[in-house]
Backbone as CSV, one residue per row, in Angstrom:
resi,resn,N_x,N_y,N_z,CA_x,CA_y,CA_z,C_x,C_y,C_z
1,MET,103.039,181.260,120.408,102.311,182.435,119.921,101.084,181.893,119.197
2,THR,100.029,182.282,119.394,98.717,182.148,118.657,98.629,183.175,117.708
3,ALA,98.075,182.948,116.499,97.567,183.794,115.353,96.522,184.394,115.632
4,ARG,96.521,185.566,115.316,95.483,186.906,115.454,94.528,186.428,114.655
5,ARG,93.112,186.552,114.538,92.089,186.326,113.849,91.002,187.071,113.589
6,ALA,90.576,187.282,112.474,90.051,188.513,111.846,88.654,188.037,112.131
7,GLU,87.606,188.999,112.528,86.269,188.603,112.911,85.278,189.715,111.749
8,ARG,84.484,189.209,111.284,83.500,190.083,110.635,82.009,189.611,111.089
9,THR,81.385,190.360,111.170,79.865,190.337,111.146,79.251,191.025,110.171
10,LEU,78.450,190.247,109.578,77.424,190.768,108.058,75.942,190.903,108.817
11,VAL,75.260,192.085,108.681,74.090,192.232,109.550,73.299,193.081,108.536
12,PRO,71.935,192.513,108.032,71.268,193.332,107.109,70.451,194.753,107.629
13,THR,70.565,195.676,106.623,70.068,196.871,107.186,68.787,196.962,106.387
14,SER,68.477,196.408,104.937,67.616,196.404,104.367,67.810,195.395,103.115
15,SER,66.398,194.969,102.525,66.643,194.007,101.349,67.280,194.523,100.377
16,SER,67.591,195.770,100.150,67.999,196.546,98.768,69.405,196.872,98.791
17,ALA,70.029,197.116,99.960,71.511,197.956,100.201,72.168,197.408,101.409
18,PRO,73.265,197.098,100.923,73.953,196.424,102.404,74.532,197.697,103.063
19,ALA,74.791,197.758,104.357,75.313,198.920,105.251,76.792,198.888,105.079
20,THR,77.428,200.001,105.424,78.668,200.334,105.290,79.317,199.978,106.444
21,PRO,80.765,199.445,106.423,81.625,198.834,107.586,81.368,199.683,108.845
22,ALA,81.391,198.970,110.029,81.221,199.681,111.248,82.682,200.466,111.598
23,THR,82.577,201.096,112.430,83.857,201.689,112.960,84.846,200.410,113.152
24,PRO,86.081,200.567,113.113,87.007,199.300,113.307,87.090,199.159,115.107
25,ALA,87.299,198.023,115.285,87.390,197.922,116.575,88.856,198.244,117.228
26,PRO,89.106,198.646,118.418,90.427,198.945,118.803,91.463,198.011,118.648
27,ALA,92.766,198.293,118.585,93.812,197.362,118.077,93.865,196.129,119.153
28,SER,93.828,196.391,120.259,93.953,194.953,121.233,92.733,193.751,120.762
29,ALA,91.611,194.317,119.990,90.433,193.359,119.934,90.508,193.119,118.386
30,PRO,90.194,191.860,118.131,90.028,191.593,116.325,89.135,192.613,115.780
31,ALA,89.642,192.879,114.587,88.891,193.858,113.610,87.429,193.419,113.379
32,SER,86.468,194.210,113.195,85.150,193.751,113.059,84.397,194.608,112.197
33,ALA,83.585,194.227,111.074,82.679,195.097,110.725,81.358,194.671,110.451
34,GLN,80.329,195.228,110.104,78.794,195.001,109.924,78.421,195.486,108.622
35,THR,77.776,194.580,107.808,77.298,194.950,106.515,76.131,194.011,106.184
36,GLY,75.435,194.146,105.123,74.651,193.309,104.549,74.961,192.426,103.316
37,GLY,74.321,191.519,103.264,74.681,190.709,102.300,73.358,189.917,101.651
38,VAL,73.326,189.846,100.232,71.933,189.060,99.778,72.286,187.958,98.767
39,PHE,71.581,187.094,98.920,71.416,185.932,98.177,70.271,185.742,97.326
40,THR,70.519,185.098,96.062,69.310,185.078,95.309,69.218,183.470,94.868
41,PHE,67.915,183.103,94.756,67.785,181.705,94.262,67.618,181.658,92.973
42,ALA,68.638,180.975,92.104,68.752,180.962,91.048,68.099,179.800,90.256
43,ASP,68.088,178.853,90.841,67.408,177.454,90.366,66.734,176.514,91.462
44,TRP,65.968,176.017,91.460,65.376,175.079,92.517,64.737,173.835,91.816
45,GLN,65.444,172.623,92.027,64.691,171.132,91.491,64.770,170.332,92.511
46,GLU,63.326,170.143,92.922,62.891,169.180,94.234,62.253,167.721,93.548
47,HIS,62.766,166.556,94.072,62.274,165.470,93.708,61.931,164.546,94.925
48,PRO,60.766,164.100,94.743,59.929,163.298,95.944,60.914,162.302,96.121
49,LEU,60.985,161.765,97.655,61.513,160.570,98.068,60.237,159.556,98.631
50,GLY,59.928,158.433,98.351,58.860,157.609,98.846,57.631,158.325,98.376
51,PRO,56.529,157.623,99.270,55.008,157.902,98.859,54.783,159.417,98.972
52,GLN,54.024,160.066,98.007,53.438,161.062,97.857,52.047,161.405,98.257
53,GLY,51.835,162.649,98.487,50.485,162.901,98.986,49.972,162.557,100.550
54,THR,50.565,162.368,101.399,50.690,162.100,102.782,51.648,162.919,103.412
55,THR,51.852,162.904,104.584,52.482,163.595,105.749,52.708,162.574,106.691
56,PRO,54.044,162.462,107.328,55.388,163.311,106.786,55.464,162.533,105.179
57,ARG,56.227,163.434,104.509,56.960,163.017,103.428,58.259,163.658,102.954
58,LEU,59.035,162.830,102.188,60.468,163.568,102.101,60.995,163.775,100.550
59,ALA,61.500,164.946,100.397,62.327,165.286,99.089,63.632,165.628,99.050
60,GLN,64.389,165.489,98.185,65.476,166.121,97.894,65.573,167.200,96.824
61,ALA,66.148,168.277,97.304,66.161,169.410,96.379,67.695,169.807,95.942
62,SER,67.900,169.990,94.469,69.178,170.732,94.260,68.962,171.895,94.073
63,VAL,69.812,173.115,94.413,69.673,174.404,94.233,70.973,175.546,93.865
64,THR,70.597,176.198,93.313,71.749,177.191,93.050,71.307,178.226,93.179
65,ASN,72.388,179.127,94.073,72.246,180.373,94.398,73.306,181.412,94.116
66,SER,73.143,182.355,94.028,74.092,183.475,93.934,74.249,184.444,94.924
67,PHE,75.507,184.977,95.515,75.726,185.652,96.628,76.496,186.984,96.084
68,THR,75.863,188.307,96.581,76.433,189.693,96.465,76.679,190.241,97.744
69,GLY,77.468,191.307,97.962,77.741,191.587,99.346,78.919,191.341,99.751
70,ARG,79.538,191.086,101.012,80.913,190.574,101.286,81.054,189.406,100.762
71,ILE,80.200,188.529,100.791,80.405,187.126,100.032,80.124,187.321,98.529
72,GLU,81.162,187.375,97.588,80.641,187.202,96.223,80.674,185.874,95.656
73,ALA,79.697,185.136,95.137,79.699,183.775,94.724,78.613,183.832,93.604
74,PRO,78.919,183.674,92.428,78.096,183.979,91.139,76.987,182.764,91.291
75,ALA,77.570,181.304,91.628,76.557,180.375,91.537,77.055,179.161,92.786
76,THR,76.446,178.888,93.659,76.527,177.824,94.600,76.210,176.766,94.063
77,ALA,76.350,175.484,94.862,75.978,174.314,94.444,75.106,173.824,96.031
78,CYS,74.031,173.458,96.181,73.231,173.161,97.213,72.640,171.711,97.130
79,ALA,72.663,170.988,98.298,71.738,169.895,98.220,71.267,169.752,99.466
80,TYR,69.798,169.671,99.440,68.951,169.909,100.517,68.144,168.591,100.868
81,THR,67.612,167.894,102.006,66.892,167.070,102.136,65.544,167.576,102.998
82,VAL,64.492,167.639,102.521,63.303,168.398,103.129,62.413,167.220,103.454
83,ALA,61.763,167.818,104.850,60.764,166.958,105.367,59.648,167.544,105.741
84,TYR,58.699,167.256,104.846,57.232,167.881,104.801,56.465,167.277,106.163
85,THR,56.221,167.903,107.086,55.250,167.923,108.221,53.654,168.272,107.955
86,GLY,53.613,168.955,106.889,52.299,169.432,106.533,52.473,169.665,105.188
87,ASP,51.258,170.294,104.323,51.346,170.729,103.066,52.307,171.743,102.771
88,ASP,52.428,172.581,103.636,53.320,173.910,103.307,54.378,173.951,104.649
89,THR,54.710,173.054,105.287,55.385,173.195,106.681,56.285,172.130,106.764
90,GLY,57.549,172.201,107.441,58.594,171.412,107.477,59.745,171.894,107.760
91,THR,60.820,170.979,107.793,62.429,171.208,108.219,63.162,170.754,106.926
92,TYR,64.266,171.421,107.039,65.279,170.902,105.880,66.700,170.857,106.503
93,THR,67.562,170.126,105.882,69.054,170.334,106.107,69.787,170.099,104.871
94,GLY,70.654,170.475,104.608,71.669,170.620,103.511,72.914,171.152,103.746
95,MET,73.928,170.888,102.663,75.140,171.630,102.323,75.346,172.500,101.170
96,GLU,75.862,173.583,101.038,75.975,174.688,99.989,77.618,174.900,100.120
97,LEU,77.976,174.586,98.732,79.559,174.665,98.262,79.416,176.056,97.684
98,VAL,80.201,176.963,98.461,80.120,178.429,98.174,81.741,178.818,97.582
99,SER,81.774,179.093,96.363,83.054,179.232,95.656,83.057,180.578,95.279
100,GLY,84.147,181.561,95.802,83.982,183.165,95.301,85.321,183.605,96.285
101,SER,84.655,184.794,96.999,85.341,185.353,97.793,84.582,185.833,99.119
102,VAL,85.225,186.144,100.069,84.766,186.672,101.327,85.594,187.932,101.856
103,ASP,84.947,189.227,101.987,85.560,190.420,101.971,86.909,190.458,101.061
104,GLY,86.882,190.112,99.654,87.672,190.100,99.033,88.781,188.967,98.897
105,ARG,88.824,187.980,99.977,89.928,186.666,99.987,89.021,185.625,99.222
106,GLU,89.735,185.211,98.010,89.212,184.065,97.575,89.305,182.522,98.016
107,GLY,88.342,181.833,97.521,88.508,180.423,97.902,86.962,180.019,98.001
108,ALA,87.098,178.751,98.785,85.578,177.927,98.401,85.462,177.395,99.845
109,PHE,84.336,177.352,100.532,83.954,176.693,101.707,82.523,175.774,101.762
110,VAL,82.314,175.490,102.709,80.849,174.474,102.524,80.091,174.968,103.914
111,LEU,78.733,175.465,103.564,77.994,175.641,104.556,77.047,174.621,105.207
112,GLU,76.948,174.200,106.350,75.841,173.047,106.615,74.548,174.002,107.028
113,GLU,73.489,173.741,106.430,72.456,174.397,106.656,71.461,173.674,107.473
114,ARG,70.257,174.301,108.270,69.322,173.685,108.695,68.378,174.798,108.938
115,GLY,67.056,174.381,108.657,65.770,175.444,108.586,64.456,174.960,108.919
116,THR,63.466,175.820,108.930,62.095,175.347,109.112,61.243,176.232,108.059
117,PHE,60.338,175.808,107.617,59.462,176.693,106.741,57.817,176.299,107.062
118,GLY,57.252,177.544,106.610,55.934,177.316,106.847,55.092,178.314,105.894
119,PRO,53.873,178.538,106.232,53.015,179.284,105.250,53.719,180.459,104.571
120,THR,54.142,181.360,105.578,54.398,182.457,105.598,56.172,182.758,104.862
121,GLY,56.962,181.513,105.309,58.316,182.040,104.847,59.180,180.819,105.359
122,THR,60.313,181.331,105.385,61.658,180.051,105.860,62.460,180.767,106.792
123,THR,63.125,180.197,107.905,64.243,180.373,108.671,65.093,179.375,108.530
124,CYS,66.625,179.918,108.521,67.688,179.284,108.062,68.756,179.474,109.033
125,HIS,69.344,178.729,109.813,70.831,178.799,110.398,71.929,177.950,109.806
126,PHE,73.118,178.454,109.644,74.230,177.695,108.944,75.406,177.961,109.571
127,GLU,76.226,177.062,109.206,77.636,177.127,109.799,78.749,176.734,108.841
128,VAL,79.767,177.318,108.887,80.911,176.606,107.901,81.665,175.194,108.617
129,VAL,81.533,174.357,107.504,81.926,173.109,107.694,83.164,172.985,108.492
130,PRO,83.694,172.590,109.345,85.351,172.819,109.705,86.340,172.219,108.702
131,GLY,87.201,172.884,108.438,88.227,172.279,107.683,87.773,172.353,105.907
132,SER,86.753,173.060,105.615,86.345,172.926,104.293,86.580,173.886,103.288
133,ALA,87.111,174.988,104.202,87.545,176.561,103.371,89.022,176.362,102.624
134,THR,88.996,176.855,101.306,90.334,176.664,100.551,90.806,178.052,100.250
135,GLY,92.022,177.974,99.531,92.751,179.289,99.219,93.126,180.242,100.430
136,GLU,92.649,181.587,100.095,92.832,182.644,101.062,91.824,182.501,101.992
137,LEU,91.016,181.435,101.999,89.973,181.222,103.169,90.260,180.299,103.916
138,THR,91.219,179.787,103.890,91.728,178.521,104.827,91.734,178.974,106.179
139,GLY,91.336,177.925,107.027,91.009,178.789,108.417,89.713,179.331,108.675
140,LEU,88.850,179.593,107.612,87.494,180.155,108.074,86.517,179.197,108.781
141,THR,86.002,179.948,109.639,84.942,179.409,110.610,84.009,180.367,110.583
142,GLY,82.479,180.166,111.194,81.573,181.123,110.903,80.328,180.381,111.198
143,THR,79.074,181.333,111.314,77.809,181.026,111.576,76.987,182.204,111.112
144,GLY,75.811,181.909,110.618,75.038,182.754,109.860,73.323,182.521,109.876
145,GLY,72.800,183.231,109.415,71.406,182.651,109.153,70.485,183.622,108.185
146,PHE,69.277,183.521,107.873,68.397,184.394,107.297,66.907,184.042,107.605
147,THR,65.928,185.141,107.291,64.631,184.613,107.384,64.272,185.262,106.113
148,SER,63.346,184.626,105.383,63.067,184.849,104.099,61.317,184.717,104.153
149,ARG,60.734,185.497,103.450,59.211,185.412,103.029,58.841,184.596,101.487
150,HIS,57.887,183.893,101.591,57.858,182.858,100.347,57.627,183.778,99.213
151,GLY,58.250,183.815,97.944,57.995,184.613,97.004,59.123,185.707,96.589
152,GLU,59.863,185.961,97.669,60.993,186.562,97.436,62.188,185.977,96.876
153,PRO,62.474,186.243,95.557,63.764,185.669,95.053,65.079,185.893,95.813
154,SER,65.085,187.189,96.365,66.362,187.643,96.876,66.416,187.834,98.251
155,VAL,67.256,187.278,99.246,67.171,187.154,100.551,68.365,187.741,101.064
156,THR,68.076,188.566,102.302,69.164,189.115,103.034,69.560,188.232,104.280
157,TYR,70.975,187.988,104.270,71.604,187.197,105.267,72.590,187.712,106.319
158,THR,72.786,187.236,107.392,73.689,187.545,108.430,74.848,186.410,108.475
159,PHE,75.947,186.741,108.752,77.037,185.927,108.697,78.378,186.604,109.812
160,THR,78.689,185.737,110.779,79.738,186.212,111.504,80.747,185.137,111.306
161,TYR,82.122,185.604,111.113,83.299,184.907,110.809,84.814,185.239,111.211
162,ASP,85.191,184.239,111.557,86.776,184.345,111.533,87.345,183.429,110.436
163,ILE,88.904,184.059,110.125,89.791,183.403,109.590,91.073,183.264,110.256
164,ALA,91.576,182.102,110.675,92.549,181.681,111.687,94.021,182.167,110.913
């Protein structure tokens, strides 16, 4: 017999207020809900790697974010590698340790993140690192992302997940 999995989808409705949960799915399908969530950049510390003033160039960044909404995490720990392909364009990859709760279930998990940035903003896609979830989140899998404009400290994200 296989374990039933709960699925949730977080979808932004506006940058200031999360949506209300959607109507529950029929009993034969996994439960699903839609909501908005926001994370806020709390700290960004970037350090150059290698020669500067040229492109391409590399940097490492240590970042702290806070999540509100269906993901509640007061202070995450992020490490990014940034590849600048122009003065204000490039790509990045990184890992983010999220400690807190998802829909009221306590635990921690790691997100693997990959994104691009340009003069107007950033786009990011992320995935829960398999096997990284602990506590009541053990078995968590999921993907999500966000698009932000430069200068906005708070960003609306989407997240689709299952807990086995």
